[in-house]
C-alpha positions as CSV (number, residue, x, y, z in Angstrom):
1,M,8.2,21.8,165.0
2,K,8.4,21.2,161.1
3,N,12.2,20.9,161.5
4,I,11.8,18.1,164.1
5,A,9.6,16.3,161.8
6,A,11.7,16.8,158.8
7,L,14.7,15.5,160.7
8,A,12.8,12.4,162.1
9,L,11.7,11.7,158.5
10,C,15.2,11.7,157.4
11,G,16.5,9.5,160.1
12,F,13.7,6.9,159.5
13,S,14.6,7.1,155.8
14,F,18.3,6.5,156.5
15,F,17.5,3.6,158.7
16,A,15.2,2.0,156.0
17,L,18.0,2.5,153.4
18,V,20.6,0.9,155.7
19,S,18.2,-2.1,156.3
20,G,17.5,-2.4,152.7
21,A,21.3,-2.5,151.8
22,Q,22.0,-5.3,154.4
23,A,18.9,-7.3,153.0
24,A,20.5,-7.1,149.6
25,D,24.0,-8.2,150.9
26,N,22.4,-11.2,152.6
27,A,20.7,-12.1,149.3
28,A,23.9,-11.6,147.3
29,S,25.7,-14.0,149.5
30,P,23.6,-17.0,150.5
31,A,24.2,-19.4,153.4
32,V,26.8,-22.0,153.0
33,T,25.2,-25.6,152.8
34,E,27.7,-28.5,153.5
35,Y,27.8,-31.0,150.9
36,T,27.2,-34.7,151.8
37,Y,27.5,-37.9,149.5
38,G,24.2,-38.0,147.6
39,T,23.0,-34.6,148.1
40,K,21.1,-33.5,144.9
41,L,22.3,-30.2,143.4
42,D,20.0,-28.2,140.8
43,I,23.0,-26.5,138.9
44,A,22.1,-24.3,136.1
45,K,25.2,-22.2,136.2
46,V,28.6,-22.2,138.1
47,V,29.1,-18.8,139.4
48,N,32.5,-19.3,141.5
49,V,34.6,-22.2,142.7
50,S,37.0,-21.4,145.5
51,D,40.7,-22.4,145.1
52,S,41.6,-23.3,148.7
53,A,43.7,-26.4,147.4
54,N,46.9,-24.4,148.0
55,V,46.3,-23.7,151.6
56,D,49.4,-24.1,153.8
57,N,51.2,-26.5,151.6
58,V,50.2,-29.3,153.9
59,C,49.1,-32.7,152.2
60,E,45.5,-33.1,154.0
61,V,41.9,-32.6,153.1
62,V,40.8,-28.9,152.9
63,P,37.5,-27.1,152.4
64,A,36.3,-25.7,149.0
65,N,33.3,-23.7,148.1
66,M,31.2,-23.6,144.9
67,T,28.6,-20.8,144.4
68,Y,25.9,-21.7,141.7
69,I,22.6,-20.7,140.4
70,D,19.8,-23.3,140.1
71,H,17.1,-23.5,137.4
72,Q,14.9,-21.1,139.2
73,G,17.4,-18.4,139.4
74,Q,18.4,-18.5,143.0
75,R,22.0,-18.5,144.3
76,H,23.3,-21.3,146.4
77,T,26.8,-21.8,148.0
78,V,28.1,-25.5,148.9
79,E,30.9,-26.3,150.8
80,Y,32.8,-29.5,150.1
81,R,36.0,-31.1,150.9
82,I,39.0,-31.8,148.5
83,M,42.5,-32.9,148.8
84,S,45.1,-30.1,148.9
85,N,47.6,-29.7,145.9
86,A,50.5,-30.3,148.0
87,C,49.7,-34.2,148.0
88,S,50.5,-34.2,144.2
89,Q,53.9,-32.4,144.6
90,S,57.0,-34.3,145.1
């Protein structure tokens, strides 16, 4: 009986550990917010800017992402549109 209780305790501990790891992953990668003209951004530090302007070598508008930290220490990701680099190449 003690073995079954110990095994059950280990199983519950494992599931709690996995749930905690998934919550940490969700906190590390915030939901992407789409930028619209006039959106107020509280940017204290830029963490990453994606370089999707070189996609497919086609002259068109393509999505790009910027991840930043606001003045309260929370991480945000915003998606915006840019013109691809193929438009400037002759």
